[in-house]
C-alpha positions as CSV (number, residue, x, y, z in Angstrom):
1,M,-7.4,69.0,-10.6
2,K,-8.0,70.3,-14.2
3,Q,-4.5,71.8,-14.4
4,I,-2.9,68.5,-13.2
5,G,-4.9,66.6,-15.7
6,E,-3.9,69.0,-18.5
7,R,-0.2,68.7,-17.6
8,Q,-0.5,64.9,-17.6
9,A,-2.1,65.0,-21.0
10,E,0.8,67.1,-22.2
11,T,3.5,64.7,-20.9
12,T,1.7,61.4,-21.7
13,P,2.6,60.3,-25.2
14,S,-0.4,59.7,-27.5
15,T,-0.8,56.7,-29.7
16,A,0.0,58.8,-32.7
17,S,3.2,60.1,-31.2
18,L,4.2,56.5,-30.2
19,R,3.6,55.4,-33.8
20,A,5.7,58.2,-35.1
21,I,8.6,57.4,-32.7
22,S,8.3,53.6,-33.4
23,R,8.7,54.1,-37.2
24,S,12.3,55.0,-36.6
25,V,12.8,51.8,-34.5
26,A,11.1,49.1,-36.7
27,Q,11.2,48.9,-40.5
28,P,9.5,48.4,-42.8
29,D,6.4,50.5,-42.1
30,T,4.0,47.7,-41.5
31,I,1.3,47.2,-38.8
32,S,3.4,44.5,-37.1
33,G,6.5,46.7,-37.3
34,D,4.6,49.6,-35.9
35,L,3.4,47.6,-33.0
36,I,6.8,46.1,-32.1
37,G,8.3,49.6,-32.4
38,Q,5.8,50.9,-29.9
39,L,6.7,48.0,-27.5
40,R,10.3,49.1,-27.8
41,V,9.5,52.7,-27.2
42,L,7.4,51.9,-24.1
43,E,10.1,49.7,-22.7
44,E,12.6,52.6,-23.0
45,M,10.1,54.9,-21.3
46,K,9.8,52.4,-18.4
47,S,13.5,52.6,-17.9
48,A,13.5,56.3,-18.1
49,I,10.8,56.5,-15.5
50,T,12.7,54.1,-13.3
51,G,15.7,56.4,-13.5
52,L,13.6,59.3,-12.5
53,Q,12.1,57.4,-9.6
54,A,15.7,56.7,-8.3
55,Q,16.5,60.4,-8.4
56,I,13.3,61.3,-6.6
57,A,13.8,58.6,-4.0
58,V,17.2,60.0,-3.2
59,A,15.9,63.6,-3.0
60,F,13.1,62.4,-0.6
61,D,15.7,60.7,1.6
62,L,17.7,63.9,1.8
63,A,14.6,65.9,2.5
64,Q,13.6,63.6,5.2
65,R,16.9,63.7,6.9
66,A,17.0,67.5,6.7
67,E,13.6,67.8,8.2
68,Q,14.5,65.3,11.0
69,A,17.7,67.3,11.7
70,E,15.6,70.5,12.1
71,A,13.4,68.6,14.4
72,G,16.2,67.6,16.7
73,V,16.3,63.9,15.8
74,P,19.7,62.3,16.6
75,A,22.0,61.8,13.7
76,A,22.0,58.0,14.2
77,E,18.2,57.8,13.9
78,R,17.7,60.1,10.8
79,G,16.5,58.3,7.7
80,K,14.8,55.4,9.6
81,G,11.6,54.4,7.8
82,V,12.4,56.1,4.6
83,G,12.6,52.8,2.7
84,A,9.2,51.8,4.1
85,Q,7.7,55.1,2.8
86,V,9.3,54.5,-0.6
87,A,7.7,51.0,-0.5
88,L,4.2,52.4,0.3
89,A,4.5,55.0,-2.6
90,R,5.6,52.3,-5.0
91,R,3.1,49.7,-3.7
92,E,5.9,47.3,-2.7
93,S,6.8,45.5,0.5
94,P,9.0,47.3,3.0
95,N,11.9,44.9,2.3
96,R,11.6,45.6,-1.4
97,G,11.3,49.3,-0.6
98,S,14.6,49.3,1.3
99,K,16.3,47.6,-1.6
100,L,14.9,50.1,-4.1
101,L,16.1,53.0,-2.0
102,G,19.6,51.4,-1.7
103,L,19.7,50.9,-5.5
104,A,18.7,54.5,-6.0
105,K,21.4,55.8,-3.7
106,A,24.1,53.8,-5.5
107,L,23.0,54.9,-8.9
108,V,22.6,58.6,-8.1
109,T,25.7,59.1,-5.9
110,E,28.2,56.5,-7.1
111,M,27.3,55.1,-10.6
112,P,26.1,58.1,-12.7
113,R,26.9,56.4,-16.0
114,T,24.7,53.4,-15.1
115,L,22.0,55.8,-14.1
116,A,22.4,57.5,-17.5
117,A,22.0,54.2,-19.2
118,L,18.9,53.5,-17.3
119,S,17.4,56.9,-18.0
120,S,18.1,56.6,-21.7
121,G,16.7,53.1,-22.0
122,K,20.0,51.3,-22.7
123,L,19.5,49.2,-19.5
124,N,16.4,48.1,-17.6
125,E,16.0,48.3,-13.9
126,W,16.9,44.6,-13.3
127,R,20.2,44.9,-15.2
128,A,21.1,48.1,-13.5
129,T,20.4,46.3,-10.2
130,L,22.8,43.6,-11.3
131,L,25.6,46.1,-11.9
132,V,25.0,47.7,-8.5
133,K,24.9,44.3,-6.7
134,E,28.1,43.0,-8.2
135,T,30.0,46.2,-7.1
136,A,28.5,46.4,-3.6
137,C,31.7,45.2,-1.9
138,L,33.7,48.1,-3.4
139,S,34.4,51.5,-1.9
140,A,32.5,54.5,-3.3
141,G,35.6,55.5,-5.3
142,D,36.3,52.1,-6.7
143,R,32.6,51.6,-7.6
144,A,32.6,54.9,-9.5
145,S,35.8,53.8,-11.3
146,V,34.1,50.5,-12.3
147,D,31.1,52.5,-13.5
148,E,33.4,54.7,-15.6
149,E,35.2,51.6,-17.0
150,L,32.1,49.8,-18.0
151,A,30.4,52.9,-19.4
152,P,26.9,51.4,-19.7
153,D,25.5,54.7,-21.2
154,T,27.6,54.2,-24.3
155,G,25.7,51.0,-25.2
156,T,28.5,48.6,-24.1
157,F,25.9,46.1,-22.9
158,D,23.6,46.3,-26.0
159,G,22.6,42.7,-26.8
160,A,24.2,41.4,-23.6
161,G,22.4,38.9,-21.3
162,D,22.3,38.9,-17.6
163,K,25.2,36.5,-17.3
164,A,27.4,38.6,-19.5
165,I,26.6,41.7,-17.5
166,I,27.4,39.9,-14.2
167,A,30.6,38.6,-15.6
168,A,31.8,42.0,-16.8
169,A,30.9,43.6,-13.5
170,K,32.6,40.9,-11.4
171,A,35.8,41.1,-13.5
172,A,36.0,44.9,-13.3
173,A,35.4,44.8,-9.5
174,Y,38.0,42.2,-9.0
175,R,40.6,44.2,-11.0
176,R,39.8,47.2,-8.8
177,D,39.8,45.6,-5.3
178,P,40.6,41.8,-5.4
179,R,40.8,41.6,-1.6
180,S,37.3,43.0,-1.0
181,V,35.9,40.5,-3.6
182,A,37.6,37.6,-1.9
183,Q,36.4,38.7,1.5
184,R,32.9,38.9,0.1
185,S,33.1,35.3,-1.0
186,S,34.4,34.2,2.4
187,H,31.6,36.0,4.2
188,A,28.9,34.7,1.9
189,A,28.8,31.4,3.9
190,G,27.3,33.4,6.8
191,E,24.2,34.1,4.6
192,R,23.3,30.5,4.3
193,T,19.7,29.9,4.9
194,V,16.5,27.9,4.0
195,S,13.4,29.5,2.7
196,L,9.9,28.4,1.8
197,R,7.5,29.9,-0.7
198,P,4.2,28.8,-2.3
199,A,4.1,27.1,-5.7
200,P,1.0,26.5,-7.8
201,D,-1.3,23.4,-7.2
202,T,-0.7,23.0,-3.5
203,M,3.1,22.6,-4.0
204,T,5.9,24.6,-2.5
205,Y,9.4,25.7,-3.1
206,L,11.9,24.7,-0.4
207,T,15.1,26.5,-1.2
208,A,18.5,26.2,0.5
209,L,21.3,28.7,0.1
210,L,24.5,26.8,1.0
211,P,28.2,27.0,0.4
212,V,29.0,25.5,-2.9
213,A,30.8,22.4,-1.5
214,Q,27.9,21.6,0.8
215,G,25.3,22.2,-1.9
216,V,27.1,20.0,-4.4
217,A,27.5,17.2,-1.8
218,V,23.7,17.3,-0.9
219,Y,22.7,17.2,-4.5
220,A,25.1,14.3,-5.3
221,A,23.8,12.3,-2.3
222,L,20.3,12.7,-3.5
223,T,21.3,11.8,-7.0
224,R,23.0,8.6,-6.0
225,T,20.0,7.5,-4.0
226,A,17.7,8.2,-7.0
227,D,19.9,6.4,-9.4
228,S,20.1,3.4,-7.1
229,A,16.3,3.3,-6.6
230,R,15.7,3.6,-10.3
231,S,18.1,0.7,-11.1
232,S,16.2,-1.4,-8.5
233,G,12.9,-0.9,-10.4
234,D,11.4,2.0,-8.4
235,P,8.5,3.3,-10.6
236,R,9.1,7.0,-9.5
237,N,11.0,9.2,-11.7
238,R,14.4,10.6,-10.7
239,G,13.1,13.9,-9.5
240,Q,10.4,12.3,-7.4
241,V,12.9,10.0,-5.7
242,M,15.2,12.9,-4.9
243,A,12.3,14.9,-3.4
244,D,10.9,12.1,-1.3
245,T,14.5,11.2,-0.1
246,L,15.0,14.9,1.0
247,V,11.8,14.8,2.9
248,E,12.5,11.5,4.6
249,R,16.1,12.3,5.5
250,T,15.0,15.7,6.9
251,T,12.0,14.7,8.9
252,G,12.9,11.1,9.7
253,T,9.6,9.7,8.4
254,P,8.6,8.7,4.8
255,G,5.6,11.0,4.7
256,G,7.4,13.9,6.3
257,V,4.7,14.6,8.9
258,S,5.6,13.6,12.4
259,G,5.9,15.6,15.6
260,V,5.1,18.9,13.8
261,E,1.9,21.0,13.6
262,I,0.2,21.8,10.4
263,Q,-2.6,24.3,10.8
264,V,-5.4,24.2,8.4
265,V,-8.1,26.9,8.6
266,M,-11.4,26.0,6.9
267,T,-15.2,26.3,7.4
268,D,-17.3,23.5,9.0
269,R,-19.2,23.2,5.8
270,A,-16.0,22.5,3.8
271,L,-14.8,20.0,6.4
272,F,-17.9,18.0,7.1
273,Q,-20.4,18.7,4.2
274,G,-18.2,18.6,1.2
275,D,-18.5,22.4,0.5
276,S,-16.0,23.7,-2.1
277,E,-15.0,26.9,-0.2
278,P,-11.2,26.8,-0.2
279,A,-9.2,26.4,3.0
280,R,-6.0,28.1,4.1
281,L,-2.8,26.4,5.2
282,Q,-0.8,28.4,7.7
283,G,2.6,29.3,6.2
284,Y,1.4,28.5,2.6
285,G,-1.9,30.1,1.6
286,I,-5.1,29.1,-0.1
287,V,-5.5,25.3,-0.8
288,P,-8.6,23.4,-2.4
289,A,-11.1,22.1,0.1
290,P,-10.7,18.4,-1.2
291,W,-7.0,18.6,-0.6
292,A,-7.5,19.9,3.0
293,R,-10.0,17.1,3.7
294,T,-7.6,14.5,2.3
295,L,-4.9,15.9,4.5
296,I,-6.9,15.3,7.7
297,G,-8.5,12.1,6.7
298,A,-12.1,13.5,6.3
299,G,-12.2,12.9,2.5
300,E,-12.5,9.6,0.6
301,S,-8.8,9.6,-0.2
302,T,-6.1,8.3,2.2
303,T,-3.8,10.6,4.1
304,R,-0.9,9.9,1.6
305,L,1.1,13.1,1.1
306,G,3.6,12.2,-1.6
307,T,4.3,9.8,-4.4
308,N,6.6,7.6,-2.3
309,P,4.8,4.3,-1.8
310,A,6.2,4.1,1.7
311,A,4.6,7.3,2.7
312,S,1.1,5.8,2.4
313,Q,1.8,3.0,4.8
314,N,0.4,3.5,8.4
315,Q,0.4,7.2,8.5
316,D,-0.7,8.1,12.0
317,F,-2.2,11.7,12.4
318,K,-3.6,13.3,15.5
319,V,-6.3,15.7,14.5
320,W,-7.5,18.4,16.8
321,L,-10.5,20.6,15.9
322,R,-10.8,24.1,17.4
323,R,-13.9,26.1,16.7
324,L,-13.2,29.8,15.9
325,Y,-16.6,31.4,15.6
326,T,-17.2,34.2,13.1
327,A,-19.7,37.0,12.6
328,P,-22.8,35.8,10.5
329,R,-22.4,38.3,7.7
330,S,-18.9,39.5,7.5
331,G,-17.2,36.2,8.3
332,E,-14.7,38.0,10.7
333,L,-13.4,36.0,13.7
334,L,-15.2,37.3,16.8
335,A,-13.1,39.3,19.4
336,M,-11.2,38.0,22.3
337,D,-9.6,40.2,24.8
338,S,-7.1,40.2,27.7
339,R,-6.2,42.6,30.5
340,A,-2.6,41.7,30.2
341,R,-0.1,43.9,28.4
342,I,1.4,40.8,26.5
343,F,-0.9,38.9,24.2
344,P,-1.6,35.5,25.8
345,P,-0.8,32.4,23.8
346,R,-4.4,31.7,22.7
347,L,-5.1,35.2,21.6
348,R,-1.8,35.2,19.7
349,R,-2.7,32.1,17.9
350,F,-6.1,33.6,17.2
351,I,-4.5,36.7,15.6
352,E,-2.1,34.5,13.6
353,A,-5.0,32.5,12.2
354,R,-6.8,35.8,11.3
355,D,-4.0,37.7,9.7
356,H,-1.8,34.7,8.5
357,S,0.9,37.2,7.2
358,C,2.3,40.7,8.0
359,R,-0.5,43.3,8.1
360,T,1.6,46.1,6.5
361,P,0.4,47.1,3.1
362,Y,2.1,45.1,0.3
363,C,4.1,43.1,2.8
364,D,3.3,39.3,2.9
365,A,6.2,38.2,5.1
366,P,5.5,35.6,7.8
367,I,4.2,36.9,11.1
368,R,7.0,37.2,13.8
369,H,5.5,39.7,16.2
370,I,2.0,40.2,17.6
371,D,1.8,43.8,18.7
372,H,-0.7,46.6,19.7
373,I,-1.9,48.8,16.9
374,V,-2.5,51.6,19.4
375,P,0.5,51.2,21.7
376,W,-0.2,50.1,25.3
377,H,1.5,53.2,26.6
378,S,-1.0,55.3,24.6
379,G,-4.0,53.5,26.1
380,G,-4.2,50.7,23.6
381,T,-5.8,47.5,24.8
382,T,-4.8,43.9,24.5
383,T,-7.7,42.9,22.3
384,L,-8.2,41.2,18.9
385,A,-9.3,44.5,17.4
386,N,-6.1,46.3,18.6
387,G,-3.8,43.4,17.7
388,A,-1.9,42.9,14.5
389,G,0.4,40.3,13.2
390,L,3.6,41.9,11.8
391,C,7.0,40.8,10.5
392,E,9.9,41.9,12.6
393,A,11.0,44.6,10.2
394,C,7.6,46.2,10.0
395,N,7.0,46.1,13.7
396,H,10.2,48.1,14.3
397,T,9.5,50.5,11.5
398,K,6.2,51.6,12.9
399,E,8.0,52.7,16.1
400,N,10.0,55.2,14.2
401,R,9.3,58.9,14.6
402,G,6.4,60.2,12.5
403,W,4.7,56.7,12.1
404,T,1.4,55.8,13.5
405,A,-1.1,52.9,13.2
406,Q,-4.7,52.9,14.1
407,P,-7.8,50.5,13.8
408,L,-10.1,51.8,11.1
409,P,-13.9,51.1,10.6
410,A,-14.5,47.5,9.6
411,D,-11.2,46.5,11.2
412,A,-9.1,47.7,8.3
413,H,-5.8,48.5,9.9
414,A,-3.8,51.2,8.3
415,P,-0.1,51.7,9.1
416,R,0.9,55.1,7.8
417,N,3.5,57.9,8.1
418,Q,1.9,61.3,9.0
419,D,4.5,63.0,6.8
420,T,3.5,61.3,3.6
421,H,0.3,59.5,2.9
422,R,-2.1,57.0,4.3
423,T,-2.9,53.5,3.0
424,Q,-5.7,51.1,4.1
425,L,-5.4,47.4,4.1
426,P,-8.7,45.4,4.4
427,L,-8.7,42.6,6.9
428,N,-8.6,39.2,5.3
429,R,-11.6,37.0,5.9
430,S,-10.9,33.9,8.0
431,P,-13.1,30.8,8.0
432,V,-14.7,29.0,10.9
433,A,-12.8,25.9,11.9
434,R,-9.1,25.4,12.3
435,V,-7.7,21.9,12.0
436,R,-4.4,20.9,13.5
437,T,-2.6,17.8,12.4
438,N,0.6,16.5,14.0
């Protein structure tokens, strides 16, 4: 340990060395100039470390494939789970880890000059990612040619913003292979989707990725409705009218809540006694207790959800209370079990309420699968303690060769790969009462 620490001390720049380097970056030699110079040097060091991480990730991928080949793993299965291991090492989600591995492979094997620019600090990781992304439709040879043409390591992008870099990469890619670029645009419509992510203050971002014609048409329709409402004296601002119109046209009701289930998990004290302990809205996250009480009609406020005046008129909610008892000290939901191999509906809902997002370390994707931690074929039971909510990708990843998962003391589940390292993820605490509104 001492030798490792000594080597780290030798390679980690001291404050004095940073100041010496920064004097060549910022002039005149003032305190503020010295500090801004250190920031510049540290930013270049971050880029250099990112470049080194990319090279190590590719080397790790090759090493894993070689070890798997020696172990007799079929060629089609080699390399599975490598992205997830990279994610664990970098404390990222598995999805992000796969993207980082893809970025590393492109830089190391096909875009050496972009990698050199990253390693020398002329590009940061995000802008290197932009160059890789905009050349993804090209063959390896054409991508290397674009890399040579742009020559990022010579400083061609010094002072350039993200849009300028994207434009330069797109133009170079189109010159090399216009057909592939055109096909990429035509296939992009197949990636259309709608996503939801939390926003501050019990708000949320509802995002739609649409073909340009459809997106413009939707926005134009909402704009026309907003302009018409405003000209008729509607007190809401333009953005509020557009948001309320989107909700009403999508759900068919002014308030947007009808025939759907909204699950709120909160303690009985917060629900009935005005306690300030926050609640949790399934699919969103933590929400203030007063907001949750307002939603279910237990507070002093009405059940109005938006600023649309029509939304507060005759909102009819059906509220169901289901008691989920917890352990007195830890607050953990108490166990349920089943003799069946498949988790029954009530136990599945119980696990979803407990985990509320994927249990893999650093992954907070929505739960799609409820699966055994210790597999059924290995003697695992269909119980709360042996059940985990996982996203689809993580559930498939843990089935790869070399991966295991096991319940740990205090119910901390730990997916890991026996060839690398082990990471623990504490079980999130769940409150007592769940409230459904529909």
